[in-house]
C-alpha positions as CSV (number, residue, x, y, z in Angstrom):
1,M,117.2,232.7,115.4
2,A,120.6,230.7,114.6
3,L,120.1,227.8,112.7
4,G,122.1,224.7,114.0
5,A,121.7,222.0,111.2
6,W,125.1,222.0,110.6
7,P,126.6,221.9,114.3
8,L,123.5,219.1,114.8
9,Q,124.7,217.2,111.7
10,R,128.4,217.1,113.2
11,A,127.1,216.1,116.7
12,L,125.1,213.2,114.9
13,V,128.0,212.1,113.1
14,V,130.4,212.1,116.2
15,L,127.8,210.5,118.4
16,L,126.9,207.8,116.1
17,K,130.5,206.7,114.9
18,A,131.5,206.7,118.5
19,D,128.6,204.2,119.7
20,A,129.9,200.7,120.2
21,G,126.5,198.9,118.8
22,I,126.9,201.2,115.6
23,K,130.6,200.1,115.2
24,A,129.6,196.5,115.6
25,L,127.0,196.6,112.9
26,V,128.7,199.1,110.2
27,G,132.5,198.7,111.0
28,D,135.0,200.4,113.1
29,P,135.9,203.1,112.5
30,A,131.7,203.3,111.7
31,R,130.9,204.1,108.2
32,V,128.6,207.2,108.9
33,Y,128.6,209.6,106.0
34,D,126.9,212.9,105.3
35,A,127.0,212.0,102.1
36,V,128.2,208.5,100.2
37,P,132.1,208.9,99.2
38,E,132.2,209.4,95.5
39,N,134.5,207.6,93.3
40,T,135.3,205.1,95.9
41,P,133.6,201.6,96.2
42,V,131.3,201.6,99.1
43,T,131.5,199.1,101.7
44,F,127.9,197.9,103.0
45,P,126.3,198.3,105.8
46,Y,126.6,202.0,106.3
47,I,124.7,204.9,107.8
48,V,123.7,208.3,106.3
49,I,122.8,211.7,108.0
50,D,120.2,212.8,105.3
51,D,117.3,215.1,104.9
52,M,116.8,217.5,107.6
53,N,113.6,219.7,108.0
54,V,113.6,222.5,110.5
55,S,110.7,224.6,112.3
56,D,111.3,227.7,114.3
57,L,110.2,227.6,117.6
58,S,110.0,231.4,118.1
59,S,107.2,231.7,115.7
60,F,105.0,229.7,118.1
61,G,105.8,232.3,120.9
62,S,108.3,230.0,122.4
63,Q,111.8,230.2,123.4
64,D,114.4,230.8,120.5
65,G,115.5,227.6,118.9
66,A,114.2,225.1,116.4
67,V,112.7,221.6,115.8
68,Y,114.7,219.5,113.7
69,L,113.3,216.7,111.8
70,V,116.2,214.4,110.8
71,D,116.3,211.3,108.9
72,I,118.7,208.8,109.5
73,D,119.3,206.1,106.4
74,S,120.6,202.9,107.2
75,W,121.8,200.6,104.0
76,S,122.4,196.8,104.1
77,R,123.1,194.2,101.1
78,Y,122.4,191.5,103.7
79,R,119.9,189.0,102.1
80,G,116.5,189.9,104.2
81,R,115.7,192.6,106.6
82,K,117.9,191.3,109.7
83,N,120.9,193.5,109.1
84,V,119.1,196.7,108.2
85,R,116.6,196.3,111.4
86,E,119.5,195.5,113.6
87,I,121.3,199.0,112.5
88,M,117.9,200.8,112.9
89,S,117.6,199.4,116.2
90,A,121.3,200.5,117.1
91,V,120.4,203.7,115.7
92,H,117.3,204.3,117.9
93,T,119.3,203.0,121.1
94,A,122.0,205.6,120.1
95,L,119.5,208.6,119.3
96,H,115.9,208.2,121.0
97,R,116.1,210.3,124.6
98,V,119.8,210.9,124.7
99,T,121.5,214.0,125.3
100,L,123.3,215.6,122.5
101,T,126.0,218.2,122.6
102,V,125.7,220.5,120.1
103,T,128.1,223.4,119.8
104,G,126.3,226.8,120.3
105,F,123.1,225.4,121.5
106,T,121.3,223.8,124.2
107,H,119.7,220.5,123.5
108,A,116.0,220.2,124.7
109,G,115.0,216.9,123.6
110,S,115.6,213.9,121.1
111,M,112.8,211.6,120.0
112,F,112.2,208.8,117.7
113,A,109.5,209.7,115.5
114,T,108.8,206.9,112.5
115,E,110.7,204.4,110.4
116,V,110.3,202.2,107.5
117,D,112.4,199.6,105.6
118,L,112.7,199.1,101.8
119,V,114.0,196.9,99.2
120,E,115.5,199.0,96.7
121,A,114.9,198.5,92.7
122,D,118.1,196.2,92.6
123,G,116.5,193.5,94.8
124,L,119.8,193.5,96.7
125,T,119.8,196.5,98.8
126,R,118.0,197.2,101.9
127,H,117.2,200.9,102.8
128,G,116.1,201.8,106.4
129,I,114.9,205.5,107.2
130,Q,114.4,206.5,110.4
131,R,113.0,210.3,111.5
132,F,114.2,211.8,114.7
133,R,112.6,214.9,116.1
134,I,115.4,216.9,118.0
135,T,114.9,220.5,119.6
136,L,117.8,222.7,120.1
137,L,117.5,226.2,122.0
138,T,119.3,229.0,121.0
139,T,121.9,229.8,123.7
């Protein structure tokens, strides 16, 4: 089985950065990262492609491929939950049941799984975490 974690991450960044709803909320060009830039003041709000857990489908007797549980983190300094909730809604619209183009793989599905929003210890920063289940088949 060929693992598609890196091609999937690239596809997610491209998709989210191009989405008009995302750009309206996190800037244009969209502040979508795979890691927050170091040694640079970060402008809020922004989105980070975070943890990714991978399960091999072939171990279940299925076609070669994998299920990826991908966490998308939204960050805001808006007082209250409004902004982080709006960003999470835009991410949901951009990723739930859409077709992704992932180099070297056939996208077989993208589904929203869970979400939570938190207030960080500083009392100012809002942190939204969404998990999506994405299935890629090896081509």
